[in-house]
C-alpha positions in Angstrom: -17.9 30.9 -19.6 -19.5 34.2 -19.7 -23.1 35.3 -18.8 -24.9 32.5 -20.7 -24.2 29.2 -18.7 -22.4 26.2 -20.1 -21.1 22.9 -18.7 -17.4 21.9 -19.2 -16.2 18.3 -18.8 -12.6 17.1 -19.5 -11.8 13.4 -20.0 -8.4 11.6 -20.0 -8.2 8.0 -21.1 -12.0 7.6 -20.8 -12.2 9.0 -17.3 -13.6 12.3 -16.3 -10.9 14.4 -14.7 -12.8 17.6 -14.4 -16.5 18.6 -14.5 -18.3 21.8 -13.6 -21.1 19.6 -12.4 -23.7 21.5 -14.2 -24.3 24.8 -16.1 -22.2 27.6 -14.8 -21.7 31.3 -15.6 -18.8 33.6 -15.1 -16.5 30.6 -14.3 -12.8 31.3 -13.6 -9.9 29.1 -14.4 -8.9 25.6 -13.2 -5.6 23.9 -13.0 -6.5 20.3 -13.7 -3.8 17.7 -12.8 -4.0 14.1 -14.1 -2.0 11.1 -14.9 0.1 9.1 -15.1 -1.1 7.7 -18.4 0.0 6.8 -21.8 -2.3 9.0 -23.9 -1.1 12.3 -25.2 -4.6 13.7 -25.7 -7.5 14.9 -23.6 -11.2 15.3 -24.6 -12.9 18.6 -23.8 -16.7 18.6 -23.9 -18.6 21.9 -23.7 -22.4 21.5 -23.3 -23.9 24.8 -24.5 -27.6 24.2 -24.5 -28.6 27.8 -24.8 -28.3 30.0 -27.9 -25.8 32.8 -27.8 -23.3 31.2 -25.5 -19.7 32.5 -25.3 -16.6 31.1 -23.7 -12.8 31.1 -23.9 -10.8 27.9 -23.6 -7.0 27.5 -23.3 -5.5 24.0 -22.9 -1.8 23.5 -22.4 0.5 20.9 -21.0 3.6 22.3 -19.3 5.4 19.0 -19.4 6.3 16.7 -22.3 3.3 14.5 -22.9 2.1 12.1 -21.8 1.2 14.6 -19.0 2.2 13.2 -15.7 0.2 15.9 -13.9 
């Protein structure tokens, strides 16, 4: 997230595994570990209630999925 605040939530198998807890600006990076599980997908939700928001997002799984965290 840049200057304009946003909220980021990540879900895996219907459970929240990361949440910024509210709108944040100038956020850094997070190494989110999760699992085990059978799903090979995660759900990323970005709540951007303000106009002109900007952010960068990179998601990767360094292991063969399903990610065992």
